[in-house]
TORKOLPA-673500 format. One record per residue (C-alpha): residue number from 1; chain; x, z, y. Coordinates in nm, 3 decimals. Example, Ala and Ser with C-alpha at 12.3 -4.5 7.8 and 13.67 -1.06 7.14 Angstrom:
REM TORKOLPA-673500
i: 1, ch: A, c1: 1.230, c3: 0.780, c2: -0.450
i: 2, ch: A, c1: 1.367, c3: 0.714, c2: -0.106
REM end
This chain:
REM TORKOLPA-673500
i: 1, ch: A, c1: 0.884, c3: -1.779, c2: 0.503
i: 2, ch: A, c1: 0.633, c3: -1.952, c2: 0.722
i: 3, ch: A, c1: 0.344, c3: -1.768, c2: 0.882
i: 4, ch: A, c1: 0.095, c3: -1.957, c2: 0.669
i: 5, ch: A, c1: -0.043, c3: -1.826, c2: 0.343
i: 6, ch: A, c1: 0.252, c3: -1.839, c2: 0.107
i: 7, ch: A, c1: 0.075, c3: -1.860, c2: -0.225
i: 8, ch: A, c1: -0.220, c3: -1.777, c2: -0.440
i: 9, ch: A, c1: -0.263, c3: -1.612, c2: -0.775
i: 10, ch: A, c1: -0.585, c3: -1.747, c2: -0.924
i: 11, ch: A, c1: -0.725, c3: -1.606, c2: -1.244
i: 12, ch: A, c1: -0.993, c3: -1.732, c2: -1.476
i: 13, ch: A, c1: -1.315, c3: -1.555, c2: -1.550
i: 14, ch: A, c1: -1.541, c3: -1.368, c2: -1.312
i: 15, ch: A, c1: -1.495, c3: -1.442, c2: -0.941
i: 16, ch: A, c1: -1.217, c3: -1.233, c2: -0.792
i: 17, ch: A, c1: -1.215, c3: -1.057, c2: -0.459
i: 18, ch: A, c1: -1.005, c3: -1.291, c2: -0.245
i: 19, ch: A, c1: -0.751, c3: -1.095, c2: -0.039
i: 20, ch: A, c1: -0.543, c3: -1.196, c2: 0.261
i: 21, ch: A, c1: -0.246, c3: -0.972, c2: 0.346
i: 22, ch: A, c1: -0.178, c3: -0.948, c2: 0.721
i: 23, ch: A, c1: 0.155, c3: -0.769, c2: 0.774
i: 24, ch: A, c1: 0.434, c3: -0.841, c2: 1.022
i: 25, ch: A, c1: 0.717, c3: -0.723, c2: 0.793
i: 26, ch: A, c1: 0.784, c3: -1.000, c2: 0.538
i: 27, ch: A, c1: 0.927, c3: -0.757, c2: 0.281
i: 28, ch: A, c1: 0.627, c3: -0.527, c2: 0.307
i: 29, ch: A, c1: 0.389, c3: -0.826, c2: 0.304
i: 30, ch: A, c1: 0.540, c3: -0.952, c2: -0.020
i: 31, ch: A, c1: 0.524, c3: -0.604, c2: -0.174
i: 32, ch: A, c1: 0.160, c3: -0.557, c2: -0.075
i: 33, ch: A, c1: 0.069, c3: -0.900, c2: -0.210
i: 34, ch: A, c1: 0.247, c3: -0.815, c2: -0.536
i: 35, ch: A, c1: 0.054, c3: -0.488, c2: -0.559
i: 36, ch: A, c1: -0.281, c3: -0.659, c2: -0.501
i: 37, ch: A, c1: -0.199, c3: -0.925, c2: -0.759
i: 38, ch: A, c1: -0.150, c3: -0.653, c2: -1.020
i: 39, ch: A, c1: -0.506, c3: -0.520, c2: -0.983
i: 40, ch: A, c1: -0.761, c3: -0.689, c2: -1.210
i: 41, ch: A, c1: -1.041, c3: -0.855, c2: -1.018
i: 42, ch: A, c1: -0.836, c3: -0.934, c2: -0.706
i: 43, ch: A, c1: -0.676, c3: -1.263, c2: -0.603
i: 44, ch: A, c1: -0.416, c3: -1.294, c2: -0.329
i: 45, ch: A, c1: -0.494, c3: -1.603, c2: -0.123
i: 46, ch: A, c1: -0.192, c3: -1.552, c2: 0.099
i: 47, ch: A, c1: 0.021, c3: -1.334, c2: 0.322
i: 48, ch: A, c1: 0.066, c3: -1.393, c2: 0.694
i: 49, ch: A, c1: 0.264, c3: -1.211, c2: 0.960
i: 50, ch: A, c1: 0.046, c3: -1.251, c2: 1.269
i: 51, ch: A, c1: -0.316, c3: -1.256, c2: 1.382
i: 52, ch: A, c1: -0.283, c3: -1.625, c2: 1.460
i: 53, ch: A, c1: -0.180, c3: -1.687, c2: 1.101
i: 54, ch: A, c1: -0.474, c3: -1.480, c2: 0.977
i: 55, ch: A, c1: -0.713, c3: -1.679, c2: 1.196
i: 56, ch: A, c1: -0.588, c3: -2.009, c2: 1.052
i: 57, ch: A, c1: -0.639, c3: -1.891, c2: 0.694
i: 58, ch: A, c1: -0.985, c3: -1.751, c2: 0.768
i: 59, ch: A, c1: -1.087, c3: -2.082, c2: 0.923
i: 60, ch: A, c1: -0.999, c3: -2.288, c2: 0.619
i: 61, ch: A, c1: -1.066, c3: -2.071, c2: 0.312
i: 62, ch: A, c1: -1.293, c3: -1.798, c2: 0.189
i: 63, ch: A, c1: -1.147, c3: -1.452, c2: 0.226
i: 64, ch: A, c1: -1.340, c3: -1.146, c2: 0.109
i: 65, ch: A, c1: -1.097, c3: -0.874, c2: 0.211
i: 66, ch: A, c1: -0.821, c3: -0.833, c2: 0.469
i: 67, ch: A, c1: -0.533, c3: -0.597, c2: 0.400
i: 68, ch: A, c1: -0.467, c3: -0.552, c2: 0.770
i: 69, ch: A, c1: -0.172, c3: -0.393, c2: 0.947
i: 70, ch: A, c1: -0.250, c3: -0.269, c2: 1.298
i: 71, ch: A, c1: 0.071, c3: -0.352, c2: 1.484
i: 72, ch: A, c1: 0.113, c3: -0.728, c2: 1.483
i: 73, ch: A, c1: 0.336, c3: -0.939, c2: 1.713
i: 74, ch: A, c1: 0.038, c3: -1.105, c2: 1.881
i: 75, ch: A, c1: -0.209, c3: -0.819, c2: 1.905
i: 76, ch: A, c1: -0.363, c3: -0.506, c2: 1.758
i: 77, ch: A, c1: -0.536, c3: -0.525, c2: 1.423
i: 78, ch: A, c1: -0.845, c3: -0.334, c2: 1.534
i: 79, ch: A, c1: -0.905, c3: -0.569, c2: 1.826
i: 80, ch: A, c1: -0.888, c3: -0.851, c2: 1.574
i: 81, ch: A, c1: -1.137, c3: -0.670, c2: 1.349
i: 82, ch: A, c1: -1.368, c3: -0.623, c2: 1.648
i: 83, ch: A, c1: -1.359, c3: -0.997, c2: 1.722
i: 84, ch: A, c1: -1.441, c3: -1.074, c2: 1.361
i: 85, ch: A, c1: -1.740, c3: -0.841, c2: 1.372
i: 86, ch: A, c1: -1.861, c3: -0.986, c2: 1.702
i: 87, ch: A, c1: -1.846, c3: -1.337, c2: 1.558
i: 88, ch: A, c1: -2.040, c3: -1.234, c2: 1.250
i: 89, ch: A, c1: -1.755, c3: -1.295, c2: 1.004
i: 90, ch: A, c1: -1.840, c3: -1.116, c2: 0.677
i: 91, ch: A, c1: -1.481, c3: -1.032, c2: 0.569
i: 92, ch: A, c1: -1.418, c3: -0.667, c2: 0.482
i: 93, ch: A, c1: -1.110, c3: -0.483, c2: 0.606
i: 94, ch: A, c1: -0.874, c3: -0.229, c2: 0.455
i: 95, ch: A, c1: -0.634, c3: -0.102, c2: 0.720
i: 96, ch: A, c1: -0.274, c3: -0.052, c2: 0.603
i: 97, ch: A, c1: -0.072, c3: 0.121, c2: 0.873
i: 98, ch: A, c1: 0.166, c3: 0.395, c2: 0.978
i: 99, ch: A, c1: -0.073, c3: 0.498, c2: 1.259
i: 100, ch: A, c1: -0.179, c3: 0.859, c2: 1.202
i: 101, ch: A, c1: -0.383, c3: 0.903, c2: 1.522
i: 102, ch: A, c1: -0.728, c3: 1.021, c2: 1.415
i: 103, ch: A, c1: -0.879, c3: 0.844, c2: 1.716
i: 104, ch: A, c1: -0.761, c3: 0.520, c2: 1.558
i: 105, ch: A, c1: -0.916, c3: 0.628, c2: 1.229
i: 106, ch: A, c1: -1.249, c3: 0.695, c2: 1.402
i: 107, ch: A, c1: -1.238, c3: 0.357, c2: 1.574
i: 108, ch: A, c1: -1.168, c3: 0.193, c2: 1.238
i: 109, ch: A, c1: -1.474, c3: 0.360, c2: 1.089
i: 110, ch: A, c1: -1.688, c3: 0.241, c2: 1.381
i: 111, ch: A, c1: -1.577, c3: -0.116, c2: 1.307
i: 112, ch: A, c1: -1.675, c3: -0.093, c2: 0.943
i: 113, ch: A, c1: -1.324, c3: -0.064, c2: 0.797
i: 114, ch: A, c1: -1.380, c3: 0.026, c2: 0.431
i: 115, ch: A, c1: -1.048, c3: 0.204, c2: 0.364
i: 116, ch: A, c1: -0.758, c3: 0.337, c2: 0.571
i: 117, ch: A, c1: -0.427, c3: 0.353, c2: 0.383
i: 118, ch: A, c1: -0.121, c3: 0.518, c2: 0.535
i: 119, ch: A, c1: 0.227, c3: 0.377, c2: 0.485
i: 120, ch: A, c1: 0.436, c3: 0.441, c2: 0.292
i: 121, ch: A, c1: 0.235, c3: 0.423, c2: -0.028
i: 122, ch: A, c1: 0.299, c3: 0.348, c2: -0.392
i: 123, ch: A, c1: 0.111, c3: 0.100, c2: -0.609
i: 124, ch: A, c1: -0.124, c3: 0.361, c2: -0.764
i: 125, ch: A, c1: -0.254, c3: 0.453, c2: -0.417
i: 126, ch: A, c1: -0.348, c3: 0.097, c2: -0.326
i: 127, ch: A, c1: -0.484, c3: 0.026, c2: -0.673
i: 128, ch: A, c1: -0.718, c3: 0.325, c2: -0.646
i: 129, ch: A, c1: -0.848, c3: 0.211, c2: -0.306
i: 130, ch: A, c1: -0.900, c3: -0.145, c2: -0.426
i: 131, ch: A, c1: -1.086, c3: -0.039, c2: -0.738
i: 132, ch: A, c1: -1.312, c3: 0.188, c2: -0.533
i: 133, ch: A, c1: -1.380, c3: -0.100, c2: -0.296
i: 134, ch: A, c1: -1.462, c3: -0.325, c2: -0.593
i: 135, ch: A, c1: -1.704, c3: -0.063, c2: -0.727
i: 136, ch: A, c1: -1.875, c3: -0.043, c2: -0.388
i: 137, ch: A, c1: -1.886, c3: -0.421, c2: -0.358
i: 138, ch: A, c1: -2.051, c3: -0.448, c2: -0.700
i: 139, ch: A, c1: -2.349, c3: -0.237, c2: -0.594
i: 140, ch: A, c1: -2.660, c3: -0.451, c2: -0.561
i: 141, ch: A, c1: -3.035, c3: -0.432, c2: -0.562
i: 142, ch: A, c1: -3.260, c3: -0.178, c2: -0.393
i: 143, ch: A, c1: -3.187, c3: 0.194, c2: -0.394
i: 144, ch: A, c1: -3.448, c3: 0.399, c2: -0.575
i: 145, ch: A, c1: -3.374, c3: 0.694, c2: -0.350
i: 146, ch: A, c1: -3.112, c3: 0.891, c2: -0.159
i: 147, ch: A, c1: -2.909, c3: 0.957, c2: -0.473
i: 148, ch: A, c1: -2.849, c3: 0.585, c2: -0.523
i: 149, ch: A, c1: -2.738, c3: 0.547, c2: -0.161
i: 150, ch: A, c1: -2.506, c3: 0.848, c2: -0.193
i: 151, ch: A, c1: -2.353, c3: 0.709, c2: -0.511
i: 152, ch: A, c1: -2.290, c3: 0.371, c2: -0.349
i: 153, ch: A, c1: -2.117, c3: 0.530, c2: -0.048
i: 154, ch: A, c1: -1.922, c3: 0.772, c2: -0.268
i: 155, ch: A, c1: -1.746, c3: 0.477, c2: -0.427
i: 156, ch: A, c1: -1.550, c3: 0.430, c2: -0.103
i: 157, ch: A, c1: -1.438, c3: 0.790, c2: -0.076
i: 158, ch: A, c1: -1.076, c3: 0.847, c2: -0.164
i: 159, ch: A, c1: -1.001, c3: 1.098, c2: -0.438
i: 160, ch: A, c1: -0.821, c3: 1.421, c2: -0.367
i: 161, ch: A, c1: -0.444, c3: 1.373, c2: -0.329
i: 162, ch: A, c1: -0.272, c3: 1.354, c2: -0.663
i: 163, ch: A, c1: -0.074, c3: 1.664, c2: -0.757
i: 164, ch: A, c1: 0.298, c3: 1.632, c2: -0.814
i: 165, ch: A, c1: 0.422, c3: 1.659, c2: -1.172
i: 166, ch: A, c1: 0.481, c3: 2.014, c2: -1.290
i: 167, ch: A, c1: 0.811, c3: 2.151, c2: -1.163
i: 168, ch: A, c1: 0.834, c3: 1.925, c2: -0.856
i: 169, ch: A, c1: 0.777, c3: 2.056, c2: -0.504
i: 170, ch: A, c1: 0.672, c3: 1.858, c2: -0.197
i: 171, ch: A, c1: 0.951, c3: 1.993, c2: 0.032
i: 172, ch: A, c1: 1.224, c3: 1.904, c2: -0.217
i: 173, ch: A, c1: 1.071, c3: 1.563, c2: -0.283
i: 174, ch: A, c1: 1.065, c3: 1.494, c2: 0.091
i: 175, ch: A, c1: 1.429, c3: 1.606, c2: 0.119
i: 176, ch: A, c1: 1.548, c3: 1.386, c2: -0.168
i: 177, ch: A, c1: 1.343, c3: 1.093, c2: -0.035
i: 178, ch: A, c1: 1.493, c3: 1.134, c2: 0.313
i: 179, ch: A, c1: 1.844, c3: 1.139, c2: 0.168
i: 180, ch: A, c1: 1.776, c3: 0.823, c2: -0.029
i: 181, ch: A, c1: 1.630, c3: 0.640, c2: 0.273
i: 182, ch: A, c1: 1.944, c3: 0.709, c2: 0.476
i: 183, ch: A, c1: 2.184, c3: 0.594, c2: 0.204
i: 184, ch: A, c1: 2.209, c3: 0.212, c2: 0.231
i: 185, ch: A, c1: 2.424, c3: 0.189, c2: -0.082
i: 186, ch: A, c1: 2.200, c3: 0.420, c2: -0.277
i: 187, ch: A, c1: 2.272, c3: 0.754, c2: -0.444
i: 188, ch: A, c1: 2.353, c3: 0.879, c2: -0.789
i: 189, ch: A, c1: 2.185, c3: 1.191, c2: -0.923
i: 190, ch: A, c1: 2.511, c3: 1.376, c2: -0.868
i: 191, ch: A, c1: 2.532, c3: 1.258, c2: -0.507
i: 192, ch: A, c1: 2.171, c3: 1.351, c2: -0.437
i: 193, ch: A, c1: 2.219, c3: 1.691, c2: -0.602
i: 194, ch: A, c1: 2.521, c3: 1.773, c2: -0.387
i: 195, ch: A, c1: 2.353, c3: 1.660, c2: -0.064
i: 196, ch: A, c1: 2.024, c3: 1.839, c2: -0.137
i: 197, ch: A, c1: 2.176, c3: 2.156, c2: -0.278
i: 198, ch: A, c1: 2.005, c3: 2.127, c2: -0.615
i: 199, ch: A, c1: 2.121, c3: 2.070, c2: -0.971
i: 200, ch: A, c1: 2.197, c3: 1.723, c2: -1.100
i: 201, ch: A, c1: 1.918, c3: 1.746, c2: -1.359
i: 202, ch: A, c1: 1.669, c3: 1.846, c2: -1.089
i: 203, ch: A, c1: 1.785, c3: 1.567, c2: -0.859
i: 204, ch: A, c1: 1.737, c3: 1.313, c2: -1.136
i: 205, ch: A, c1: 1.378, c3: 1.431, c2: -1.192
i: 206, ch: A, c1: 1.296, c3: 1.374, c2: -0.826
i: 207, ch: A, c1: 1.473, c3: 1.038, c2: -0.818
i: 208, ch: A, c1: 1.291, c3: 0.925, c2: -1.132
i: 209, ch: A, c1: 0.960, c3: 1.032, c2: -0.976
i: 210, ch: A, c1: 1.038, c3: 0.811, c2: -0.674
i: 211, ch: A, c1: 1.107, c3: 0.522, c2: -0.913
i: 212, ch: A, c1: 0.786, c3: 0.586, c2: -1.110
i: 213, ch: A, c1: 0.577, c3: 0.583, c2: -0.791
i: 214, ch: A, c1: 0.728, c3: 0.257, c2: -0.663
i: 215, ch: A, c1: 0.935, c3: 0.397, c2: -0.376
i: 216, ch: A, c1: 1.281, c3: 0.353, c2: -0.526
i: 217, ch: A, c1: 1.456, c3: 0.152, c2: -0.793
i: 218, ch: A, c1: 1.750, c3: 0.222, c2: -1.019
i: 219, ch: A, c1: 2.033, c3: 0.005, c2: -1.142
i: 220, ch: A, c1: 2.325, c3: 0.087, c2: -1.374
i: 221, ch: A, c1: 2.673, c3: 0.049, c2: -1.229
i: 222, ch: A, c1: 2.966, c3: 0.011, c2: -1.460
i: 223, ch: A, c1: 3.298, c3: 0.174, c2: -1.391
i: 224, ch: A, c1: 3.629, c3: 0.119, c2: -1.560
i: 225, ch: A, c1: 3.561, c3: 0.371, c2: -1.835
i: 226, ch: A, c1: 3.268, c3: 0.561, c2: -1.978
i: 227, ch: A, c1: 2.896, c3: 0.503, c2: -1.964
i: 228, ch: A, c1: 2.729, c3: 0.326, c2: -1.671
i: 229, ch: A, c1: 2.602, c3: 0.551, c2: -1.393
i: 230, ch: A, c1: 2.253, c3: 0.506, c2: -1.252
i: 231, ch: A, c1: 2.231, c3: 0.435, c2: -0.879
i: 232, ch: A, c1: 1.901, c3: 0.489, c2: -0.702
i: 233, ch: A, c1: 1.803, c3: 0.291, c2: -0.393
i: 234, ch: A, c1: 1.507, c3: 0.332, c2: -0.156
i: 235, ch: A, c1: 1.279, c3: 0.028, c2: -0.150
i: 236, ch: A, c1: 1.238, c3: -0.111, c2: 0.201
i: 237, ch: A, c1: 0.871, c3: -0.192, c2: 0.140
i: 238, ch: A, c1: 0.799, c3: 0.177, c2: 0.088
i: 239, ch: A, c1: 0.860, c3: 0.241, c2: 0.458
i: 240, ch: A, c1: 0.924, c3: 0.586, c2: 0.602
i: 241, ch: A, c1: 0.740, c3: 0.913, c2: 0.626
i: 242, ch: A, c1: 0.661, c3: 1.209, c2: 0.403
i: 243, ch: A, c1: 0.700, c3: 1.084, c2: 0.047
i: 244, ch: A, c1: 0.501, c3: 1.375, c2: -0.097
i: 245, ch: A, c1: 0.181, c3: 1.258, c2: 0.079
i: 246, ch: A, c1: 0.142, c3: 0.914, c2: -0.082
REM end
């Protein structure tokens, strides 16, 4: 794939928020673009893998929102955001990164970054952030008082972390996720159960949760006899890290 915008998904009706994905990993870039394209009211104008590519797109088309990684091959995303602010460019920025340094988070806030999303994340996480951004963006007119200002700013605040389904625990989910990430050929429920020291039924519940949240997929594999067995595989775009915190 070239470093230019690789496609657009235009929709009819009300004007969409036009989003440019800036991510050095092509697999992750495609996944993020796919996620954005699934959220009503948002249009992906392209995905690029460098700051130079982002600059070229910004120079030739309207972009309302950058989905911006911080570690790019030709520079740091926050330095790029600072240059955009200094030049008066109106584009908004959602940072998408693995960087967990709170100093980086504070710097992002000082530059007007509207959301800070940690990798790995599933589709519902990004959808929630985008919808909150859209709600904030839709605010207009003059505030009647402090309450109106507070409500406008509250739209950008992330909700409390979603609880795991009943019966699932964060430590076991992290353990099963780690096993799946380190199994290039994937795992069956039986294989995950043996490696994690849990029952096959329990292992399948955790594996299915990873599928439901967009961090794994499953495919049937047919043997010589009997029913096909489901094999679960970690999705590269989901990245690494604690799977119970996304």
